[in-house]
Residue, then its C-alpha position, 0 to 999 in steps of 0.5 A: q458898228v461896221q457897215l459894208v454897203e455895195s452898189g453897182g449891181g443891175l441887169v446887163q446883156p451878155g458881153g456887157s460890163l458892170r462895176l461894183s463898189c463896196a464902201a466900209s464905214g464905222s469905227i475901223f482901225s484897219i482892214n486886212t483883206m477885202g473881197w467879193y463873193r457870189q451866190a447863185p440860186g441853189k448854189e453855195r457861196e463862192l469866192v470871186a476875188v480877194i485883195t490884201i491891204g498890200g494890193s496882192t490879188s487872187t481871182a477865181d479861174s471862172v472869172k480870170g481875164r474878165f474881172t478885176i478887183s482893186r481897192d482904195n485904202a483911203k476911201l475904205t472901198v473895194y471895187l470889182q470891174m466885170n467885163s465880158l459878162k456871161p449868164e453864168d455870172t448871174a448871182v447875188y454878189y457880196c462884199h467881205a472885209d476882215v476888219r480890226v475895230r478901233y480899241d480892239t486887238h483882233y480882226v472880225d469878218y464883216w459882210g455886206q447885204g449883197t447886190q444882184v447882178t443879172v446877165s440876160s438877153 
């Protein structure tokens, strides 16, 4: 009923930049928080950044100063601008949204299928 589709992943060299996008679609009444998580092989999934409907953001210490999260509520889209990429940023990046479906009264977590980001020389 609700889908999150990520785009923008790929292979970049250390120090390079990448911009991820995640668009939500479906029978959506509203979206509270949206965010990005990542999971490297053999590691647990970790929070990268989140943004509320009002624009308040929180970013992991490991990416502060390099990554910036933003959203366009009219387009139901969240972005992650990644600069000064490091090999340790290599992971599958997942989009997340806390969604209130139309005709429902509560929020439900939805996840994208992930997009691969590889930082290597």
